[in-house]
BATORVO-305477 format. One record per residue (C-alpha): residue in one letter; y, z, x. Coordinates in Angstrom, 3 decimals. Layout:
<sites>
(A; (Y; Z; X));
...
</sites>
This chain:
<sites>
(M; (-0.288; -10.442; 1.035));
(G; (-0.682; -11.281; -2.328));
(I; (1.479; -10.462; -3.391));
(D; (4.606; -8.487; -4.735));
(I; (3.673; -6.279; -1.950));
(S; (1.220; -4.681; -4.110));
(N; (-0.225; -7.981; -4.189));
(L; (0.662; -8.281; -0.094));
(S; (-1.374; -5.426; -1.379));
(N; (-3.404; -6.864; -4.014));
(M; (-4.219; -10.053; -3.072));
(M; (-4.183; -8.694; -0.056));
(M; (-6.361; -5.772; -2.030));
(G; (-13.765; -1.626; -6.108));
(G; (-20.701; 3.773; -6.511));
(G; (-23.406; 5.164; -6.528));
(F; (-26.800; 4.764; -4.913));
(K; (-30.238; 5.559; -6.117));
(E; (-30.258; 9.259; -4.338));
(K; (-32.379; 8.208; -1.284));
(K; (-30.437; 5.316; -0.672));
(F; (-27.397; 7.203; -0.852));
(K; (-28.457; 9.864; 1.971));
(D; (-29.856; 7.254; 4.153));
(S; (-26.653; 5.385; 3.896));
(Y; (-24.662; 8.736; 4.565));
(S; (-26.681; 9.932; 7.442));
(N; (-26.552; 6.542; 9.159));
(N; (-22.789; 5.942; 8.368));
(K; (-21.872; 9.442; 9.658));
(K; (-23.592; 9.133; 12.666));
(N; (-22.069; 5.795; 13.358));
(I; (-18.440; 7.023; 12.710));
(K; (-18.991; 10.154; 14.556));
(S; (-20.202; 8.354; 17.885));
(N; (-16.984; 6.208; 17.463));
(N; (-14.579; 9.145; 16.879));
(G; (-15.359; 11.326; 19.679));
(G; (-13.316; 14.367; 18.682));
(N; (-9.685; 14.995; 19.969));
(N; (-10.078; 13.482; 23.314));
(N; (-7.539; 10.675; 23.289));
(N; (-9.430; 8.916; 26.379));
(S; (-12.670; 8.831; 24.336));
(E; (-14.194; 5.983; 22.814));
(S; (-12.759; 6.826; 19.478));
(S; (-9.066; 6.704; 20.518));
(K; (-9.612; 3.082; 21.414));
(Y; (-10.897; 2.013; 18.037));
(V; (-8.263; -0.147; 16.266));
(G; (-9.495; -1.347; 13.011));
(A; (-9.403; -1.625; 9.251));
(P; (-11.330; -2.161; 5.952));
(Y; (-9.360; -5.304; 5.716));
(N; (-7.897; -8.064; 7.597));
(F; (-5.480; -11.229; 6.897));
(I; (-6.039; -14.830; 5.949));
(S; (-3.503; -16.758; 7.820));
(F; (-0.586; -18.381; 5.727));
(T; (-1.157; -21.793; 5.526));
(D; (1.713; -24.088; 7.100));
(K; (0.518; -27.084; 4.744));
(V; (1.618; -25.918; 1.602));
(F; (0.565; -28.584; -1.194));
(K; (3.533; -29.059; -3.451));
(Y; (2.561; -30.232; -6.873));
(P; (4.590; -33.177; -8.036));
(K; (6.521; -31.518; -11.246));
(D; (6.587; -34.790; -13.141));
(K; (2.680; -34.687; -12.968));
(L; (2.604; -31.334; -14.991));
(V; (0.250; -32.168; -17.847));
(A; (1.463; -31.222; -21.391));
(R; (-1.319; -29.007; -23.600));
(N; (-1.520; -31.734; -26.310));
(D; (-2.107; -34.758; -23.804));
(S; (-5.564; -36.321; -24.755));
(S; (-5.750; -38.659; -21.973));
(D; (-9.359; -39.552; -21.125));
(E; (-8.683; -38.762; -17.355));
(L; (-8.266; -34.670; -18.440));
(F; (-11.008; -32.360; -18.807));
(T; (-10.841; -29.708; -21.249));
(G; (-14.102; -27.506; -21.565));
(E; (-15.579; -23.974; -20.524));
(I; (-17.341; -22.922; -17.319));
(S; (-20.020; -19.757; -17.608));
(Y; (-20.717; -17.685; -14.627));
(T; (-22.840; -14.915; -13.868));
(I; (-21.920; -11.824; -11.775));
(T; (-24.461; -9.829; -9.853));
(A; (-23.735; -6.375; -8.368));
(K; (-24.681; -6.367; -4.418));
(G; (-24.117; -2.540; -4.092));
(P; (-22.363; 0.094; -6.366));
(I; (-19.400; -1.192; -8.306));
(I; (-16.577; 0.660; -10.163));
(V; (-13.987; -1.223; -12.169));
(D; (-12.377; 1.816; -14.118));
(D; (-10.756; 2.267; -17.392));
(G; (-8.214; 4.868; -16.130));
(N; (-10.598; 7.705; -17.448));
(K; (-12.989; 7.668; -14.320));
(Q; (-15.612; 5.606; -16.278));
(F; (-16.605; 2.017; -15.914));
(C; (-14.650; -0.570; -18.588));
(K; (-16.131; -1.300; -21.981));
(N; (-15.068; -3.610; -24.326));
(A; (-14.424; -3.198; -27.963));
(Y; (-18.059; -3.311; -28.653));
(G; (-19.076; -0.530; -26.195));
(K; (-20.462; -2.956; -23.515));
(Y; (-19.810; -2.553; -19.868));
(A; (-17.465; -5.397; -19.004));
(I; (-15.128; -6.637; -16.221));
(P; (-12.007; -7.580; -18.008));
(G; (-10.640; -11.174; -18.123));
(S; (-7.606; -10.322; -16.475));
(T; (-9.611; -9.020; -13.380));
(M; (-11.321; -11.982; -12.926));
(R; (-8.501; -14.220; -13.547));
(G; (-6.502; -12.288; -10.711));
(L; (-9.665; -12.745; -8.359));
(I; (-9.923; -16.384; -8.946));
(R; (-6.246; -17.128; -8.949));
(N; (-6.064; -15.419; -5.642));
(N; (-8.993; -17.733; -4.378));
(V; (-6.923; -20.830; -5.830));
(Q; (-3.992; -19.706; -3.949));
(I; (-5.862; -19.959; -0.696));
(L; (-8.079; -22.816; -1.223));
(G; (-5.331; -24.907; -3.046));
(L; (-2.861; -24.154; -0.084));
(S; (-0.304; -22.724; -2.276));
(S; (2.986; -21.243; -1.413));
(I; (3.432; -17.182; -1.876));
(F; (7.093; -17.240; -1.565));
(D; (7.650; -16.410; -5.439));
(D; (4.808; -14.000; -5.349));
(I; (6.080; -11.554; -2.899));
(G; (8.729; -8.937; -3.999));
(D; (11.470; -9.244; -1.224));
(Y; (13.041; -5.840; -0.286));
(A; (13.345; -3.870; 2.625));
(L; (10.804; -1.461; 3.480));
(M; (11.478; 2.142; 4.885));
(Y; (9.989; 4.163; 7.617));
(R; (10.227; 7.658; 9.040));
(N; (9.632; 8.110; 12.730));
(V; (9.929; 11.556; 13.985));
(A; (7.287; 11.299; 16.831));
(N; (5.671; 8.725; 18.803));
(G; (6.340; 5.087; 17.751));
(V; (8.042; 1.939; 18.997));
(E; (11.320; 2.821; 16.466));
(R; (11.447; 6.328; 17.846));
(G; (14.507; 5.836; 20.026));
(R; (16.338; 3.842; 17.348));
(Y; (15.307; 6.271; 14.636));
(N; (16.822; 9.244; 16.676));
(E; (20.062; 7.320; 17.323));
(I; (20.636; 6.431; 13.625));
(L; (19.984; 10.099; 12.783));
(G; (22.175; 11.359; 15.542));
(A; (19.118; 13.573; 16.952));
(P; (19.234; 14.924; 20.752));
(N; (17.938; 12.805; 23.253));
(P; (14.906; 14.339; 24.596));
(N; (15.134; 12.409; 27.862));
(K; (18.226; 13.749; 28.960));
(N; (18.279; 16.988; 31.313));
(K; (21.354; 18.306; 29.997));
(K; (20.671; 20.639; 27.083));
(E; (21.771; 19.134; 23.623));
(I; (22.473; 20.737; 20.182));
(N; (19.527; 20.594; 18.153));
(A; (21.256; 19.048; 15.083));
(L; (20.948; 15.668; 13.453));
(K; (24.817; 14.668; 14.136));
(H; (25.085; 11.750; 11.661));
(V; (23.248; 13.367; 8.611));
(K; (25.449; 14.529; 5.772));
(A; (24.565; 16.415; 2.701));
(G; (25.848; 15.835; -0.743));
(Y; (24.769; 15.003; -4.506));
(I; (23.204; 12.047; -5.998));
(K; (23.908; 11.530; -9.875));
(N; (22.326; 8.940; -11.952));
(E; (25.208; 7.631; -13.962));
(D; (24.092; 5.473; -16.823));
(G; (21.683; 3.714; -14.376));
(K; (23.916; 3.522; -11.485));
(Y; (23.443; 5.805; -8.558));
(V; (26.282; 7.762; -6.668));
(I; (26.917; 10.340; -4.050));
(Y; (29.469; 13.039; -4.390));
(K; (30.698; 14.533; -1.322));
(T; (30.712; 18.785; -0.960));
(D; (33.394; 21.117; -0.359));
(V; (32.476; 21.262; 3.429));
(D; (33.258; 18.347; 5.538));
(V; (31.560; 19.535; 8.771));
(I; (30.537; 23.189; 9.707));
(N; (31.293; 22.698; 13.319));
(S; (32.730; 20.118; 15.363));
(E; (29.852; 20.536; 18.039));
(Y; (27.394; 19.380; 15.363));
(G; (29.056; 16.027; 14.584));
(E; (29.070; 15.384; 10.995));
(M; (26.866; 17.681; 9.815));
(N; (28.052; 19.706; 6.556));
(Y; (25.033; 21.744; 5.665));
(Y; (23.390; 24.855; 6.956));
(V; (19.822; 25.435; 8.467));
(I; (17.997; 28.603; 7.824));
(S; (14.708; 29.164; 9.710));
(E; (11.899; 30.643; 7.859));
(R; (11.139; 32.509; 10.866));
(K; (14.266; 34.023; 10.716));
(I; (13.823; 34.964; 6.771));
(I; (10.723; 36.464; 7.387));
(D; (11.597; 38.514; 10.594));
(E; (14.528; 39.983; 8.672));
(F; (12.320; 40.750; 5.737));
(L; (9.756; 42.560; 7.977));
(H; (12.262; 44.374; 10.336));
(N; (15.801; 44.629; 8.895));
(K; (17.744; 46.615; 6.250));
(P; (19.680; 45.818; 4.247));
(F; (17.766; 42.433; 3.690));
(K; (19.858; 39.725; 2.134));
(Y; (17.750; 36.934; 1.622));
(D; (15.411; 38.254; -1.345));
(F; (16.306; 34.896; -3.152));
(F; (13.386; 33.620; -1.154));
(V; (11.128; 36.374; -0.575));
(S; (10.426; 40.135; -1.706));
(K; (7.368; 42.202; -2.793));
(N; (7.003; 40.159; -6.111));
(H; (7.725; 36.659; -4.981));
(N; (7.824; 34.130; -2.421));
(I; (9.181; 30.643; -2.314));
(L; (8.893; 29.761; 1.224));
(Q; (6.466; 27.714; 2.809));
(H; (4.952; 30.593; 4.803));
(E; (3.786; 33.934; 3.825));
(A; (5.660; 36.972; 4.630));
(K; (3.748; 37.684; 7.724));
(E; (4.437; 37.442; 11.382));
(F; (5.045; 34.422; 12.796));
(K; (2.756; 33.892; 16.152));
(K; (3.763; 32.656; 19.310));
(G; (1.906; 30.152; 20.970));
(Q; (1.934; 26.463; 22.643));
(D; (1.301; 22.901; 21.378));
(S; (-0.768; 20.252; 23.057));
(K; (2.142; 19.661; 25.602));
(G; (2.668; 23.299; 26.355));
(K; (5.840; 23.480; 24.165));
(T; (6.420; 27.004; 22.851));
(V; (5.770; 26.842; 19.066));
(Y; (5.649; 29.584; 16.119));
(K; (2.982; 29.360; 13.760));
(G; (3.071; 31.229; 10.237));
(V; (0.488; 31.658; 7.817));
(P; (0.783; 28.979; 4.972));
(N; (1.816; 29.781; 1.550));
(E; (-0.578; 27.798; -0.588));
(S; (1.489; 27.976; -3.684));
(Y; (4.503; 26.480; -2.034));
(K; (6.107; 23.645; -3.708));
(P; (9.153; 21.768; -2.564));
(Y; (12.550; 22.674; -4.681));
(Y; (16.005; 22.615; -4.863));
(K; (17.928; 25.363; -6.589));
(E; (21.329; 26.524; -7.471));
(I; (22.364; 29.623; -5.148));
(S; (25.358; 31.560; -3.793));
(Y; (25.748; 32.351; 0.042));
(E; (27.643; 34.005; 2.734));
(I; (28.338; 32.691; 6.424));
(S; (29.587; 33.792; 9.570));
(N; (31.044; 31.981; 12.456));
(L; (31.437; 28.950; 10.523));
(K; (27.617; 28.045; 10.683));
(N; (25.338; 31.279; 10.154));
(V; (23.997; 31.963; 7.006));
(T; (23.965; 35.569; 6.451));
(A; (22.919; 36.009; 2.604));
(V; (21.363; 33.861; 0.088));
(G; (21.123; 34.955; -3.567));
(V; (21.361; 33.745; -7.106));
(K; (24.319; 31.840; -8.289));
(G; (27.654; 34.215; -8.459));
(R; (26.167; 36.887; -6.212));
(Y; (27.945; 35.834; -3.050));
(S; (31.361; 34.352; -2.438));
(K; (30.042; 30.784; -1.841));
(D; (28.216; 28.550; -4.314));
(G; (25.705; 25.778; -3.570));
(W; (22.374; 24.567; -3.641));
(V; (19.142; 25.342; -1.498));
(I; (16.868; 22.565; -0.767));
(S; (13.254; 22.946; 0.737));
(S; (11.262; 19.585; 1.303));
(G; (7.789; 18.927; 1.286));
(K; (5.065; 21.087; 3.047));
(M; (4.383; 20.092; 6.504));
(N; (2.666; 22.304; 9.183));
(D; (5.762; 22.619; 11.623));
(K; (8.459; 22.776; 8.888));
(K; (9.881; 26.282; 8.843));
(A; (13.486; 25.902; 7.403));
(V; (15.578; 25.762; 4.370));
(Y; (18.738; 23.796; 3.905));
(I; (22.123; 25.105; 2.072));
(I; (24.223; 22.673; 0.912));
(P; (28.071; 23.655; 0.175));
(K; (29.117; 22.913; -3.552));
(I; (29.936; 19.594; -5.313));
(N; (33.533; 18.346; -4.725));
(K; (34.226; 15.676; -7.107));
(E; (37.713; 15.193; -6.354));
(K; (36.734; 13.552; -3.097));
(E; (35.821; 9.921; -3.094));
(R; (32.453; 9.247; -4.077));
(I; (29.870; 6.726; -2.714));
(E; (28.078; 3.790; -4.900));
(I; (24.692; 3.219; -3.671));
(P; (24.117; -0.662; -3.785));
(D; (21.478; -1.734; -6.406));
(K; (19.243; -3.259; -3.659));
(D; (19.031; -0.348; -1.799));
(V; (17.925; 1.560; -5.233));
(A; (15.486; -1.081; -5.922));
(A; (14.002; -0.848; -2.257));
(F; (13.978; 3.056; -2.639));
(K; (12.019; 2.933; -5.797));
(T; (9.431; 0.727; -4.604));
(D; (9.150; 3.023; -1.538));
(I; (8.606; 5.888; -3.606));
(E; (6.084; 3.777; -5.898));
(K; (4.018; 2.974; -2.783));
(R; (3.968; 6.465; -1.552));
(S; (3.333; 7.985; -5.051));
(N; (-0.417; 9.296; -4.088));
(T; (0.499; 10.315; -0.725));
(L; (3.271; 12.439; -2.271));
(K; (0.856; 14.587; -4.191));
(Q; (-0.210; 16.518; -0.704));
(F; (3.529; 17.176; -0.233));
(G; (4.128; 18.590; -3.759));
(G; (4.318; 15.777; -5.989));
(R; (6.630; 12.763; -6.536));
(E; (9.260; 14.399; -8.766));
(F; (11.099; 16.110; -5.732));
(F; (11.305; 12.982; -3.751));
(D; (12.208; 10.569; -6.505));
(L; (15.782; 9.406; -7.624));
(P; (17.519; 11.564; -10.321));
(E; (16.860; 10.891; -14.151));
(R; (19.964; 9.622; -16.140));
(G; (22.691; 12.217; -16.285));
(E; (20.901; 14.455; -13.442));
(T; (22.363; 15.578; -10.370));
(K; (20.305; 16.539; -7.246));
(P; (20.939; 17.435; -3.864));
(V; (20.710; 14.680; -1.407));
(F; (21.237; 13.637; 2.319));
(Y; (22.757; 10.764; 3.570));
(I; (24.013; 8.787; 6.601));
(E; (26.995; 6.087; 6.482));
(L; (27.013; 3.950; 9.284));
(D; (26.793; 0.165; 8.879));
(R; (24.877; 0.793; 5.917));
(L; (23.999; 3.659; 3.735));
(Y; (20.578; 5.664; 4.217));
(F; (19.721; 8.569; 1.981));
(G; (16.898; 10.753; 0.847));
(F; (15.584; 14.311; 0.220));
(T; (15.122; 15.700; 3.734));
(P; (17.562; 15.685; 6.573));
(R; (14.892; 13.590; 8.602));
(L; (15.189; 10.339; 6.439));
(R; (13.181; 7.268; 5.686));
(L; (15.216; 4.611; 7.154));
(F; (15.463; 0.869; 5.890));
(Y; (14.238; -1.751; 8.129));
(D; (16.785; -4.206; 9.094));
(N; (15.097; -7.438; 7.563));
(T; (13.564; -7.809; 4.044));
(I; (9.872; -8.965; 3.976));
(K; (10.382; -12.361; 3.215));
(V; (12.262; -13.078; 6.289));
(G; (8.638; -13.319; 7.844));
(L; (7.346; -16.092; 5.953));
(N; (6.760; -19.243; 7.904));
(A; (9.045; -22.153; 6.923));
(S; (6.609; -23.886; 4.865));
(H; (6.702; -21.144; 2.047));
(K; (9.757; -21.980; -0.132));
(P; (11.262; -20.839; -3.154));
(G; (10.541; -22.577; -6.578));
(I; (7.510; -24.841; -4.961));
(I; (5.398; -26.060; -7.935));
(D; (1.678; -25.853; -6.497));
(Y; (-1.924; -25.936; -7.586));
(S; (-1.773; -22.196; -8.581));
(K; (1.312; -22.449; -10.567));
(A; (0.361; -25.574; -12.116));
(M; (-3.001; -24.510; -13.370));
(F; (-2.302; -20.448; -14.039));
(G; (1.321; -20.959; -15.254));
(Y; (4.653; -19.487; -13.884));
(S; (7.610; -18.381; -15.526));
(N; (10.965; -18.356; -13.209));
(E; (14.768; -18.875; -13.051));
(S; (14.109; -22.757; -13.131));
(G; (11.810; -22.907; -15.880));
(S; (8.207; -21.963; -17.250));
(Y; (4.816; -23.625; -17.854));
(K; (1.970; -22.206; -19.803));
(S; (-1.451; -21.465; -18.223));
(R; (-4.169; -24.139; -18.743));
(I; (-6.866; -21.471; -17.953));
(S; (-7.952; -18.449; -19.834));
(F; (-10.776; -15.803; -18.841));
(S; (-12.869; -13.858; -21.045));
(D; (-14.504; -10.711; -20.161));
(A; (-17.632; -10.808; -18.177));
(V; (-19.783; -8.507; -20.114));
(E; (-23.091; -6.550; -19.283));
(V; (-26.296; -8.235; -19.280));
(N; (-28.261; -5.859; -17.382));
(V; (-27.091; -2.401; -16.450));
(N; (-28.312; -0.056; -13.811));
(K; (-26.499; 3.277; -14.398));
(Y; (-25.768; 5.763; -11.909));
(D; (-25.200; 9.195; -13.200));
(K; (-23.611; 11.184; -10.211));
(E; (-19.658; 10.911; -10.356));
(E; (-18.259; 10.090; -6.928));
(S; (-15.027; 11.390; -5.417));
(M; (-12.864; 10.182; -2.617));
(I; (-9.282; 9.345; -1.561));
(L; (-8.351; 6.025; -2.415));
(S; (-5.048; 5.574; -0.396));
(E; (-3.643; 2.034; -0.419));
(P; (-2.705; 0.486; 3.081));
(K; (1.225; 0.049; 3.678));
(P; (2.933; -2.994; 4.731));
(T; (4.788; -0.572; 6.799));
(S; (1.752; -0.654; 9.242));
(Y; (3.624; -3.084; 11.439));
(L; (0.721; -3.294; 13.877));
(D; (-1.427; -4.658; 11.103));
(Y; (0.763; -6.524; 8.961));
(L; (2.924; -8.518; 11.467));
(I; (1.739; -11.061; 14.098));
(Q; (1.615; -9.289; 17.455));
(N; (1.316; -10.911; 20.591));
(D; (2.116; -8.233; 23.313));
(P; (0.260; -4.978; 23.404));
(N; (2.920; -3.274; 25.091));
(K; (6.037; -4.612; 23.058));
(A; (5.248; -3.930; 19.156));
(V; (6.996; -6.129; 16.749));
(T; (8.369; -4.308; 13.402));
(Y; (10.650; -5.359; 10.389));
(N; (13.616; -4.666; 12.931));
(T; (12.300; -7.488; 15.327));
(D; (14.244; -10.826; 15.537));
(G; (11.873; -13.405; 14.235));
(F; (8.793; -11.260; 13.159));
(K; (6.054; -13.073; 11.395));
(L; (3.891; -11.813; 8.416));
(R; (0.342; -12.026; 9.353));
(G; (-1.224; -13.352; 6.173));
(V; (-2.852; -12.652; 2.860));
(K; (-4.850; -9.452; 2.786));
(Q; (-8.289; -9.434; 1.783));
(Y; (-10.992; -6.621; 2.041));
(W; (-14.447; -6.796; 4.180));
(L; (-17.534; -6.897; 2.326));
(H; (-19.578; -3.844; 3.364));
(N; (-23.297; -3.461; 3.927));
(T; (-23.407; -0.168; 2.984));
(I; (-21.384; 2.612; 1.456));
(I; (-18.892; 4.513; 3.725));
(P; (-19.257; 7.881; 2.023));
(G; (-15.786; 9.914; 1.148));
(E; (-15.679; 13.280; 1.891));
(V; (-13.093; 15.210; 0.050));
(T; (-12.046; 19.032; 1.173));
(D; (-10.964; 21.520; -1.340));
(K; (-7.153; 20.672; 0.011));
(Q; (-7.661; 17.028; -0.960));
(E; (-8.941; 17.774; -4.691));
(N; (-5.486; 16.785; -6.232));
(V; (-4.909; 13.515; -4.472));
(A; (-8.702; 12.500; -4.854));
(T; (-9.830; 9.932; -7.322));
(S; (-13.204; 10.628; -9.267));
(F; (-15.108; 7.747; -11.012));
(T; (-18.463; 6.909; -12.147));
(P; (-19.784; 3.469; -11.011));
(L; (-22.504; 1.171; -12.039));
(D; (-25.189; 0.456; -9.521));
(E; (-26.441; -2.620; -7.488));
(G; (-28.270; -5.002; -9.751));
(T; (-26.052; -4.772; -12.647));
(V; (-25.187; -8.224; -14.076));
(F; (-22.507; -9.490; -15.881));
(K; (-21.657; -12.778; -17.726));
(G; (-18.355; -14.490; -18.318));
(K; (-16.547; -17.644; -19.308));
(V; (-13.615; -19.667; -18.172));
(R; (-12.062; -21.950; -20.763));
(F; (-9.682; -24.804; -19.277));
(Q; (-7.599; -27.158; -21.059));
(N; (-6.301; -30.619; -19.960));
(L; (-7.193; -30.192; -15.934));
(S; (-6.952; -33.051; -13.727));
(E; (-10.241; -33.939; -11.795));
(D; (-8.610; -32.493; -8.566));
(E; (-7.559; -29.123; -10.415));
(L; (-11.006; -28.919; -11.930));
(G; (-12.602; -29.286; -8.753));
(L; (-10.440; -26.806; -7.167));
(L; (-11.316; -24.224; -10.039));
(L; (-14.888; -24.680; -9.473));
(W; (-14.774; -24.253; -5.962));
(S; (-12.785; -21.066; -6.102));
(I; (-15.523; -19.569; -8.537));
(K; (-18.745; -20.849; -6.517));
(L; (-17.084; -21.065; -2.960));
(S; (-20.211; -21.266; -0.745));
(D; (-23.994; -20.545; -1.061));
(D; (-23.847; -17.343; 1.095));
(S; (-20.233; -16.356; -0.229));
(W; (-19.837; -13.139; -2.149));
(M; (-16.482; -11.371; -3.360));
(N; (-15.433; -7.980; -3.924));
(V; (-13.686; -6.406; -7.050));
(G; (-12.642; -3.079; -8.662));
(K; (-11.642; 0.013; -6.966));
(A; (-12.857; 1.649; -3.671));
(K; (-13.245; -1.673; -1.692));
(P; (-12.478; -0.040; 1.422));
(Y; (-15.577; 1.944; 1.321));
(G; (-17.997; -0.739; 0.405));
(Y; (-17.783; -0.718; -3.527));
(G; (-17.366; -3.605; -5.696));
(K; (-19.349; -6.204; -3.731));
(I; (-20.612; -9.290; -6.077));
(S; (-22.062; -12.648; -6.245));
(L; (-20.585; -14.920; -8.382));
(A; (-23.001; -17.951; -9.581));
(I; (-21.766; -21.000; -12.113));
(D; (-24.398; -21.155; -14.775));
(Y; (-23.036; -24.459; -16.232));
(A; (-19.811; -26.447; -16.272));
(K; (-19.091; -28.635; -19.625));
(S; (-16.085; -30.688; -20.902));
(I; (-15.395; -32.095; -24.167));
(D; (-16.798; -35.893; -24.506));
(K; (-13.658; -37.026; -26.157));
(K; (-15.141; -40.160; -27.792));
(E; (-18.030; -38.242; -29.080));
(A; (-15.454; -35.560; -30.435));
(Y; (-13.200; -38.104; -32.233));
(N; (-15.588; -41.061; -33.220));
(S; (-18.563; -39.278; -34.483));
(E; (-18.702; -37.345; -37.876));
(F; (-22.261; -35.703; -36.882));
(N; (-22.121; -34.503; -33.314));
(L; (-21.338; -30.758; -33.385));
(D; (-21.859; -30.212; -29.700));
(P; (-19.581; -33.163; -28.290));
(F; (-20.006; -31.689; -24.595));
(E; (-20.888; -33.200; -21.178));
(Y; (-22.026; -31.381; -18.441));
(I; (-20.121; -31.533; -15.269));
(D; (-21.470; -32.351; -12.111));
(I; (-20.053; -29.362; -10.033));
(D; (-20.338; -30.374; -6.651));
(A; (-19.197; -33.652; -7.458));
(K; (-15.952; -32.251; -8.595));
(I; (-15.679; -29.960; -5.912));
(N; (-15.889; -33.075; -3.637));
(A; (-13.197; -34.979; -5.310));
(Y; (-10.734; -31.978; -4.899));
(K; (-11.621; -32.010; -1.228));
(K; (-11.025; -35.716; -0.986));
(S; (-7.515; -35.207; -2.810));
(I; (-6.318; -32.626; -0.761));
(N; (-7.499; -34.105; 2.558));
(K; (-5.155; -37.002; 1.706));
(H; (-2.418; -34.310; 2.130));
(L; (-3.772; -33.091; 5.530));
(S; (-3.172; -36.517; 6.896));
(G; (-6.785; -37.292; 7.802));
(R; (-7.868; -33.667; 8.379));
(K; (-10.464; -31.985; 6.385));
(I; (-9.703; -28.904; 4.496));
(E; (-12.735; -26.866; 5.677));
(E; (-11.214; -27.560; 9.396));
(L; (-8.046; -25.346; 8.685));
(D; (-8.017; -22.112; 10.464));
(E; (-6.937; -20.250; 7.024));
(I; (-9.888; -21.858; 5.101));
(K; (-12.301; -20.857; 7.992));
(Q; (-11.040; -17.172; 8.022));
(F; (-11.318; -17.105; 4.298));
(F; (-15.150; -18.048; 4.287));
(E; (-16.027; -15.926; 7.197));
(M; (-14.747; -12.795; 5.321));
(K; (-16.759; -13.848; 2.268));
(N; (-20.050; -14.487; 4.185));
(S; (-22.828; -12.318; 3.021));
(K; (-24.722; -13.218; 6.301));
(T; (-22.198; -12.060; 8.936));
(I; (-21.004; -8.696; 7.127));
(P; (-19.539; -6.416; 9.943));
(D; (-20.919; -2.945; 10.798));
(N; (-19.394; -0.139; 9.244));
(E; (-17.837; 1.128; 12.401));
(D; (-15.972; -2.058; 13.033));
(I; (-14.049; -2.256; 9.584));
(R; (-13.430; 1.600; 8.858));
(Y; (-10.329; 3.130; 8.262));
(M; (-8.888; 4.681; 11.340));
(T; (-9.124; 8.448; 12.101));
(L; (-5.980; 10.636; 12.713));
(D; (-6.756; 10.719; 16.441));
(D; (-7.122; 6.860; 16.412));
(F; (-3.702; 6.494; 14.906));
(R; (-2.290; 9.205; 17.523));
(A; (-3.674; 7.181; 20.307));
(R; (-2.457; 3.725; 18.791));
(K; (1.230; 4.903; 18.586));
(S; (1.104; 6.633; 21.837));
(P; (4.465; 5.372; 23.628));
(V; (2.422; 4.855; 26.938));
(K; (1.997; 1.273; 27.655));
(D; (-1.870; 1.033; 27.543));
(E; (-4.593; -0.814; 25.383));
(H; (-4.217; 1.609; 22.785));
(K; (-1.146; -0.004; 21.183));
(K; (-2.668; -3.122; 19.844));
(A; (-2.831; -5.314; 16.757));
(L; (-5.436; -5.336; 14.314));
(P; (-8.334; -7.215; 15.699));
(S; (-8.551; -10.799; 14.223));
(I; (-11.310; -11.999; 11.843));
(K; (-12.743; -14.264; 14.415));
(K; (-13.204; -11.376; 16.836));
(I; (-14.697; -9.130; 14.275));
(I; (-17.097; -11.899; 13.365));
(S; (-18.037; -12.368; 16.921));
(K; (-18.630; -8.849; 17.570));
(K; (-21.140; -8.881; 14.910));
(N; (-22.840; -11.852; 16.311));
(N; (-22.866; -10.496; 19.565));
(K; (-24.804; -7.426; 18.559));
(E; (-27.416; -9.781; 16.794));
</sites>
């Protein structure tokens, strides 16, 4: 976690090879992954794989509280404080991409390749948070995550109950409707969001609270092909088609469970939409005609949501009625919805883009679906994304509390409701000193892992009883870190994925950068912690930039020197233009360890589980094989979410287990 959930995503979150190296890597990795993917057979070895290119450093339960009265003033000239600079060298241990937003590696104002100081600051600050036993409470955004569970999964029963969906386990046939879901209109009124109801309260009592109409695309196309007069030409004619499928016959078939399904030919130009229309109905619930506004007797809107293989319906919503009592959406739910849409922004590209699924702009009105139960749920498809009961911070352990001043805040500064404090550390850009170029542009899908993946992000102790954000007493797993990779996992982008793929031009292995850190008025223990967070251990590497899940951004970081101002020389000598003295780096690191060990009641910081985990993930000598730290395939996910109580439904393997597997192979 690290913290906002992009940082439980970012702390918790960067190429190209010479041609032969790339081909060898591609061939070997493809072979490894294929041997572990095993096709579509859920009983194969592939379906038993559970893993990810990231893992979690346990949250410390030994949070160090920095005495607030010991925060140092920037103009303090005490002899016990250190002011100076650290010079370091970064060496790329594989392809690396820290891009400028235009597919190219960042450059400074002088046209030199550079890793921005802000990037290095974030990297080292994250190390300080872990090695400094810091609280991350104030760094995590606290909101309710959202989920949508229409197939398998631990929340399926609860999800269907909230929506009022038919119970598939009952023998009696139920009406196939979402009995708790209503339709209305959401409007942005000066930044506040309200839902207006429609003219129709319910379409039929046996459909529960449902007040909108559903038309099957199969029915529309069947009418178009075989019946005259055709009264759905709003959707399809000889000259246009806004349906998800082409105006061709649907073929009857069976799915993997033997259920009858109808498959149509996809309309590749389809995009989700909502449009004003007029319509006619019969028998209270059957829409018999749809046309432009004013053509038929009833006015309303049609809404057709994101493209999905089995989605073959459009929804007709009766016109707005502003005389009825409107519903005000709580600010906290609006904030949670906005965060959710931001996290899914890249994913939504394959469903037609973010605009359809987002909240309306100021003054704009859009059709919306919603449920009023113990709370309000809303969205732009009847199969709504629901809020989990608990917000993220509920899962933090008790030692992480709001307002704690720790090493991270004391050194890097903070600003919150209780006050602010300026940083005493600044990072310059790390600028090229040796460049190995790679001319080929790479392209891959850079989807970001989501905290809604409860089997990864939450502590799971029972493989047959998954813990979610709805579970009382759930616990967050820790700070997310990406594994180092020995070789690149090549990304394959299909033609259909091109609009969601990210292209970039990396620099190659062996590229070298130099950067500096300047510090002011640090105590000896703070300076030691900073140096340790930069140096780590002799075998430690880090990763930076984009595409880390695929092996990019692997670097070593070595301190060239550290020096501080000799204050007596600086103030007492007229002639010394270099009043610095070099710092014994290891001595200062040991001074920090000695100081923090007092807080640990005799234990050594290196003995803490979270510190061991951190260094295990940074160890360049024990990097796991790609086959054990890759993203799961679609078949892996399906097997893992199977409702069957078996070994598939298990949590992400621990760092210790992954490293142990690597050691056993050797």
